[in-house]
C-alpha positions in Angstrom: -21.3 -12.4 -11.7 -20.9 -12.0 -8.0 -18.5 -14.6 -8.2 -16.6 -12.6 -10.6 -16.7 -9.5 -8.5 -15.7 -11.3 -5.6 -12.7 -12.8 -7.7 -11.3 -9.4 -9.0 -11.6 -7.8 -5.4 -9.8 -10.1 -4.0 -6.9 -10.7 -6.5 -6.7 -6.7 -5.8 -6.9 -7.0 -2.3 -3.7 -9.9 -2.8 -1.9 -8.3 -5.0 -1.6 -5.0 -3.4 -0.5 -6.6 -0.1 2.3 -8.8 -1.7 0.4 -12.2 -1.5 0.4 -13.2 -4.9 3.2 -15.0 -6.4 4.3 -15.4 -10.0 5.1 -19.1 -10.2 5.4 -21.3 -13.6 1.9 -22.9 -14.4 1.9 -26.9 -15.0 1.9 -28.5 -18.0 -0.9 -30.5 -19.1 1.0 -33.8 -18.7 2.9 -32.7 -15.3 1.9 -35.2 -11.9 2.0 -34.4 -8.2 5.4 -34.9 -7.4 4.1 -37.1 -4.1 1.2 -38.9 -5.1 1.3 -38.9 -9.1 -1.9 -37.2 -10.0 -2.2 -35.1 -13.1 -2.6 -31.8 -11.1 -3.5 -29.7 -14.4 -7.3 -31.2 -13.5 -7.0 -29.8 -10.4 -6.0 -25.9 -10.5 -8.3 -24.9 -8.2 -6.1 -27.0 -5.9 -2.8 -26.3 -7.2 0.7 -25.9 -5.1 3.8 -24.8 -6.8 7.6 -25.4 -5.2 10.1 -22.9 -7.8 13.9 -23.7 -7.4 16.5 -20.6 -8.1 17.4 -23.1 -11.2 13.9 -22.6 -13.1 13.1 -26.5 -11.9 9.4 -26.5 -10.2 6.9 -29.1 -8.8 3.6 -28.8 -8.7 1.2 -30.9 -6.2 -2.7 -31.6 -6.3 -3.1 -29.5 -2.9 -1.4 -27.8 0.2 -1.0 -31.5 1.6 0.7 -32.6 -0.6 3.4 -29.9 -0.9 3.7 -30.0 2.6 5.0 -33.9 2.6 7.5 -32.6 -0.2 8.7 -30.1 1.4 9.3 -32.2 5.1 11.3 -35.2 3.0 13.0 -33.2 0.2 15.6 -35.8 0.0 13.0 -38.4 -1.2 10.8 -36.3 -3.4 13.1 -33.9 -4.8 16.7 -35.3 -4.5 19.6 -32.8 -5.5 17.6 -29.7 -4.5 17.6 -28.0 -0.9 15.5 -25.6 0.7 18.3 -23.1 -0.2 17.8 -23.5 -3.5 13.6 -22.4 -3.0 12.8 -19.4 -4.4 8.9 -20.1 -4.5 6.4 -21.4 -2.5 2.8 -20.8 -3.5 -0.6 -22.4 -3.2 -4.0 -21.9 -4.9 -6.5 -19.1 -2.5 -9.4 -20.7 -1.9 -12.0 -17.6 -2.6 -9.8 -16.0 -5.3 -8.2 -19.0 -6.7 -4.9 -17.5 -7.5 -1.6 -18.0 -6.1 -0.5 -17.0 -3.3 2.8 -17.1 -1.3 2.4 -20.1 1.0 4.8 -18.7 3.4 1.8 -16.1 4.2 -1.4 -17.9 4.2 -3.2 -19.3 6.5 -4.1 -22.7 6.6 -8.1 -24.1 8.0 -8.0 -28.3 8.8 -11.1 -30.0 9.9 -13.8 -28.6 7.5 -16.6 -30.0 5.2 -14.2 -29.3 1.7 -12.2 -31.6 0.8 -9.4 -31.5 -2.0 -8.2 -34.2 -4.4 -6.8 -36.1 -2.2 -8.9 -36.5 0.5 -8.9 -34.1 4.0 -6.7 -31.3 3.0 -5.6 -28.0 4.5 -7.5 -25.1 3.1 -5.5 -21.7 2.0 -6.7 -18.8 2.6 -5.0 -15.3 2.2 -5.9 -13.3 5.9 -6.6 -14.6 9.1 -9.8 -12.4 8.6 -10.6 -14.8 5.4 -9.8 -18.2 7.4 -12.1 -17.2 9.9 -14.6 -16.5 7.8 -14.2 -19.9 6.1 -14.3 -21.7 9.5 -17.6 -20.4 10.5 -18.9 -21.1 6.5 -17.5 -24.6 6.6 -17.2 -26.1 9.9 -13.0 -25.4 10.6 -11.5 -27.0 13.0 -8.4 -24.8 13.4 -6.1 -21.9 11.5 -2.6 -22.4 10.7 0.1 -20.7 9.7 2.7 -22.0 7.1 5.6 -22.5 10.2 3.0 -24.8 12.0 2.1 -27.3 9.6 4.1 -31.0 10.9 4.8 -33.8 9.8 2.3 -35.3 12.5 -0.6 -33.3 11.6 -0.2 -34.1 7.8 -0.6 -38.5 9.2 -3.5 -36.9 10.5 -5.0 -35.7 7.9 -4.4 -39.0 6.0 -6.1 -41.0 8.8 -8.8 -38.7 9.3 -8.1 -37.8 12.9 -7.4 -34.5 13.3 -7.6 -34.6 17.1 -4.2 -35.0 19.0 
């Protein structure tokens, strides 16, 4: 029961602060546009990119979503950054879809996703700091601080520069 109350409180906070995004949910057969895993099996890790034409691509974690965004020519031929109308990630504590561009991402923690080492999305700097304490995180990043080199280091299991 306390977890339900916490999720309700968080959802209210997120809605009041404009963090929630309304993006289409994946269908049961939808796969991650980067790795091919069925995304509906991992709702707590879901990330989504929505285009103005209504097309959406789904991912089994923020890491694959960022890989996609860094290489649209490979993963989304015919689409451009200018066409994107929404980018969402599932927030770790509330399990609700929030605007990825406003999220904080913790790396180097003891929490792993379906594809191993992952960027853990959180709604605020305070939540990210709390998560770091609870899960031995190494660094908090904003959306714009994520790089292709970082994604490779996460895949390799080595976060040091």
